[in-house]
C-alpha positions as CSV (number, residue, x, y, z in Angstrom):
1,M,308.2,208.9,82.7
2,G,311.1,209.8,80.2
3,I,311.3,213.4,81.2
4,D,311.5,212.5,84.7
5,R,314.4,210.4,84.0
6,R,315.9,213.1,81.9
7,R,315.6,215.6,84.9
8,R,317.0,213.5,87.2
9,A,320.0,212.9,84.5
10,S,320.6,216.3,83.9
11,L,320.2,216.7,88.1
12,A,323.0,214.1,88.4
13,L,325.0,215.7,85.6
14,T,325.2,219.1,87.1
15,L,326.5,217.7,90.3
16,N,329.0,215.6,89.1
17,F,330.9,218.8,87.2
18,L,330.1,220.8,90.2
19,A,332.1,218.4,92.2
20,L,334.5,218.3,89.6
21,F,335.2,222.6,89.6
22,L,335.5,222.5,93.3
23,A,337.9,219.4,93.2
24,V,340.2,220.9,90.5
25,S,339.9,224.6,92.3
26,A,341.3,222.7,95.8
27,L,343.9,220.9,94.6
28,T,345.5,224.1,92.6
29,T,345.2,226.3,95.4
30,S,347.4,226.6,98.9
31,Y,345.1,227.1,101.4
32,W,343.9,224.0,103.0
33,C,345.1,225.3,106.2
34,E,346.5,228.7,107.2
35,G,347.6,230.1,111.0
36,T,350.4,232.2,112.2
37,R,354.1,231.9,113.4
38,K,355.7,233.3,115.9
39,V,359.0,234.5,114.9
40,V,362.0,236.4,116.4
41,K,362.4,239.8,115.0
42,P,365.7,240.1,113.5
43,F,368.8,242.9,113.6
44,C,367.3,246.2,112.0
45,T,370.1,247.1,109.2
46,G,371.2,250.2,108.1
47,L,371.0,253.9,110.0
48,V,367.4,253.5,111.8
49,T,366.3,256.2,114.6
50,T,362.9,255.5,115.6
51,K,361.8,251.3,116.9
52,Q,360.5,249.3,114.0
53,A,357.8,247.0,114.1
54,F,359.4,244.1,112.1
55,C,363.0,244.2,113.4
56,I,365.2,245.1,116.8
57,M,367.0,248.4,116.9
58,F,369.8,248.6,118.8
59,N,372.7,251.6,119.4
60,S,375.3,251.1,117.1
61,S,375.4,250.1,113.3
62,N,378.4,247.9,113.7
63,I,377.0,244.5,114.4
64,N,379.8,242.4,114.5
65,D,381.8,244.0,116.6
66,T,382.0,241.9,119.8
67,R,383.6,244.8,122.3
68,L,380.3,247.1,122.0
69,V,377.6,246.8,124.1
70,Q,374.3,246.4,122.7
71,Y,371.3,248.1,123.8
72,I,367.9,246.2,122.9
73,W,364.7,247.8,124.1
74,E,362.2,245.2,123.4
75,T,361.3,243.0,125.9
76,G,358.8,240.1,126.4
77,E,356.5,239.6,123.3
78,D,357.9,243.0,121.2
79,K,360.8,240.6,120.3
80,Y,358.6,238.6,118.0
81,V,356.7,239.0,114.9
82,M,353.7,236.7,114.1
83,R,354.0,235.8,110.7
84,K,351.0,234.5,108.6
85,F,351.6,231.3,106.4
86,H,349.1,229.2,104.4
87,T,350.0,225.1,103.4
88,G,348.3,223.2,100.1
89,I,348.8,220.2,99.1
90,W,351.5,221.3,97.2
91,F,353.2,224.2,98.6
92,S,353.8,226.0,102.0
93,C,353.8,229.9,102.3
94,E,355.1,232.3,104.0
95,Q,355.0,236.1,104.5
96,N,358.1,237.7,104.5
97,I,359.6,239.3,107.7
98,N,358.6,243.1,106.4
99,M,355.2,241.3,105.4
100,T,355.5,242.4,102.2
101,G,355.1,239.6,99.3
102,E,356.0,235.9,100.6
103,K,357.7,232.8,100.0
104,C,356.6,229.5,98.9
105,R,358.4,226.0,99.7
106,S,357.0,222.4,98.7
107,F,354.7,221.1,101.8
108,I,356.5,217.9,101.0
109,Y,359.8,218.2,101.8
110,V,358.4,220.1,105.0
111,A,356.8,216.9,106.3
112,P,359.1,214.8,108.3
113,A,360.6,212.1,106.6
114,N,358.5,209.0,107.6
115,E,355.2,211.1,106.6
116,R,356.4,212.2,103.1
117,G,354.6,208.2,101.8
118,V,351.5,209.2,103.0
119,L,351.6,212.9,101.5
120,W,352.4,211.1,98.1
121,L,349.7,208.6,98.5
122,C,347.2,211.8,99.1
123,I,348.7,213.2,95.7
124,V,347.7,209.8,93.9
125,A,344.6,209.3,95.3
126,E,343.2,213.5,94.8
127,C,344.6,212.9,91.1
128,L,342.6,209.5,90.9
129,Y,339.7,211.0,92.3
130,I,339.6,214.0,90.0
131,L,340.3,211.3,86.8
132,L,337.3,209.3,87.8
133,L,335.1,212.0,88.5
134,A,335.8,213.3,84.9
135,T,335.1,209.6,83.1
136,G,332.0,209.3,85.1
137,G,330.8,212.9,84.0
138,I,331.5,211.7,80.7
139,L,329.3,209.0,80.5
140,M,326.8,211.0,82.3
141,S,327.0,213.5,79.3
142,L,326.8,210.5,76.9
143,E,323.9,209.3,78.9
144,V,322.1,212.5,78.3
145,C,323.0,213.2,74.6
146,H,322.0,209.3,73.9
147,I,319.5,208.5,71.5
148,G,318.7,204.9,70.9
149,N,317.5,201.6,73.0
150,V,317.3,202.1,76.6
151,I,319.4,198.7,77.4
152,D,322.0,201.1,76.0
153,G,321.8,204.0,78.6
154,L,321.1,201.6,81.5
155,K,324.6,200.5,80.5
156,L,326.0,204.0,80.1
157,N,324.2,204.6,83.6
158,A,325.4,201.6,85.5
159,F,329.2,202.5,84.4
160,A,328.7,206.1,85.6
161,A,327.6,205.1,88.9
162,I,330.6,202.9,89.8
163,F,333.0,205.3,88.6
164,T,331.6,208.2,90.9
165,V,331.0,206.1,93.4
166,L,334.8,204.7,93.2
167,S,335.8,208.6,93.1
168,G,334.0,209.7,95.8
169,L,335.5,207.1,98.0
170,L,339.0,208.0,96.9
171,G,338.5,211.6,97.5
172,M,337.5,210.8,101.3
173,V,340.4,208.8,101.6
174,A,342.6,211.3,100.0
175,H,341.0,214.2,102.4
176,M,341.5,212.6,105.6
177,M,345.4,211.4,105.2
178,F,346.2,215.2,104.2
179,T,344.2,216.0,107.6
180,T,346.8,213.3,109.3
181,A,349.8,214.1,107.4
182,F,349.6,217.7,108.5
183,Q,348.4,217.2,112.2
184,L,351.4,214.9,112.5
185,T,353.8,217.7,110.2
186,V,352.4,220.7,112.9
187,S,353.7,218.1,115.9
188,L,356.5,216.9,114.4
189,G,357.9,219.0,111.5
190,P,361.0,221.5,111.4
191,E,361.5,223.9,114.3
192,N,361.3,226.8,111.5
193,W,357.6,226.1,110.0
194,K,355.7,224.6,112.9
195,P,352.5,227.4,113.4
196,Q,351.7,229.2,116.5
197,T,348.2,229.2,115.8
198,W,346.3,227.4,112.6
199,D,342.8,226.3,111.3
200,Y,341.3,225.0,108.1
201,S,340.6,227.6,105.3
202,W,338.5,227.7,102.0
203,S,340.5,225.1,100.2
204,Y,339.9,222.4,102.8
205,I,336.3,223.6,102.6
206,L,336.5,223.5,98.8
207,A,337.3,219.9,99.1
208,W,334.7,218.3,101.3
209,S,332.3,220.5,99.4
210,S,333.8,218.4,96.2
211,F,333.0,215.2,97.8
212,T,329.4,216.0,98.8
213,A,328.6,217.0,95.9
214,C,330.5,214.0,94.4
215,M,328.1,211.5,96.6
216,A,325.0,213.2,96.0
217,S,325.5,213.1,92.0
218,S,326.6,209.2,92.6
219,V,323.0,208.6,94.7
220,T,321.0,210.1,92.1
221,T,322.9,208.0,89.4
222,I,322.4,205.0,91.0
223,N,318.1,205.8,92.1
224,R,318.0,206.6,88.6
225,Y,319.1,203.2,88.0
226,T,317.6,201.3,90.0
227,K,314.3,203.1,89.2
228,T,313.8,202.3,86.1
229,I,314.8,198.5,86.1
230,L,312.1,198.4,88.8
231,E,309.9,200.6,86.2
232,F,310.8,197.6,83.8
233,K,310.6,194.6,85.8
234,H,307.1,196.3,86.7
235,K,305.8,196.6,82.8
236,R,307.2,192.8,82.4
237,R,304.9,191.5,85.2
238,N,301.5,193.1,83.8
239,I,302.8,192.3,80.1
240,E,302.8,188.5,81.4
241,K,300.0,188.4,83.2
242,N,297.8,190.1,80.2
243,L,299.4,187.4,78.0
244,K,298.4,184.7,80.5
245,I,294.8,185.9,80.7
246,K,294.6,185.6,76.7
247,Q,296.0,182.0,76.5
248,K,293.2,181.1,79.3
249,L,290.5,182.7,76.8
250,L,291.7,181.0,74.0
251,E,291.7,177.5,75.9
252,L,288.2,178.3,77.4
253,D,284.7,176.8,74.9
254,S,282.0,178.1,77.3
255,P,280.0,181.5,77.6
256,E,280.1,180.6,81.6
257,Q,283.7,180.3,81.7
258,V,284.8,182.7,78.9
259,W,282.7,185.2,81.4
260,D,284.2,184.2,84.8
261,M,287.2,184.4,83.3
262,Y,286.4,187.8,82.2
263,I,284.8,188.7,85.7
264,S,287.9,187.2,87.8
265,S,290.2,189.7,85.3
266,V,288.8,192.7,86.2
267,P,291.2,194.5,88.6
268,S,290.2,194.4,92.4
269,T,291.8,197.5,93.5
270,A,292.1,201.1,91.9
271,E,295.8,200.5,91.7
272,E,295.6,197.8,89.6
273,L,293.5,199.1,87.1
274,L,295.8,202.4,86.9
275,D,299.1,199.8,86.4
276,L,296.8,198.1,83.5
277,S,295.4,201.5,82.0
278,T,298.9,202.9,81.5
279,S,300.9,200.2,80.8
280,G,299.6,200.4,77.3
281,R,299.0,196.4,76.2
282,K,296.2,195.9,78.4
283,L,293.7,193.3,77.6
284,S,291.2,194.5,74.9
285,N,287.7,194.4,75.5
286,T,286.7,193.6,71.5
287,S,288.4,190.5,71.9
288,I,286.3,189.3,74.8
289,F,283.1,190.9,73.5
290,L,283.9,189.3,70.2
291,D,283.9,185.5,71.6
292,L,280.7,186.4,72.9
293,N,279.0,188.0,70.1
294,D,280.1,185.1,68.0
295,L,278.0,182.4,70.2
296,P,274.5,181.5,68.7
297,D,271.3,183.5,70.3
298,P,269.1,181.4,72.5
299,Q,266.5,180.0,70.4
300,G,262.5,180.4,71.4
301,E,263.6,182.8,74.2
302,E,262.8,186.7,74.1
303,Y,262.9,189.3,76.0
304,C,260.4,191.8,77.3
């Protein structure tokens, strides 16, 4: 039983640390969403003799001369270039026009002004999620390393379960707020940022995997706490039952009443017999048969 409780405690602690690692990884990366932007190609600068993939070639190097007629051969989709971008809670990064390197800017200032409050709440909720998750992990570690009475261990278990459940709820709210803020930014954000296509990326998957591991850890912790309480109640009920039987035996005088009481105290089912055998505090047979042996032998009767 004690080994089983320790295994469940180790499982809950492992899930908690896994959730914490995934949450920190998701918060510190900027790949929650990624996609492409359709951007108009700029004019090529310098002497260009061949068609370029990332700029528009024209027939003069003097772009400021309005008297010249410029001939541009790019038409349709050739005038645009698809630039990749990725966005996280903190930053939104986009490829440079020549497709080498990238430039980043704060996602808070990319979002519409009326949605920045939601994004700030998302950041606060994510930080509290990690803080409560770490607190629950510390309490679980103390419980695993705790050597003492079981009551103190149960207190640590209860507080760890509370902190882990609260962190899971905050994490869920934070992830949903970011999803809402990003979708509104896609619809109402600045024109120089709006994506052509986008989808959720691996950081977003890490965030929800962290939430899943956190809730699994909290359920394991609560299950372990509840099972321990039920075991204590079951043992207490068996002890009280045995004490009542002993008290009644002490109050009886005649051997017939003692024998009836002994028969009635025998478990009626195999489950009750197993409960009494495993409790370690069952009624001693010595006390019963001692009372029977102390009785005076019958006079004048012999058995063949």
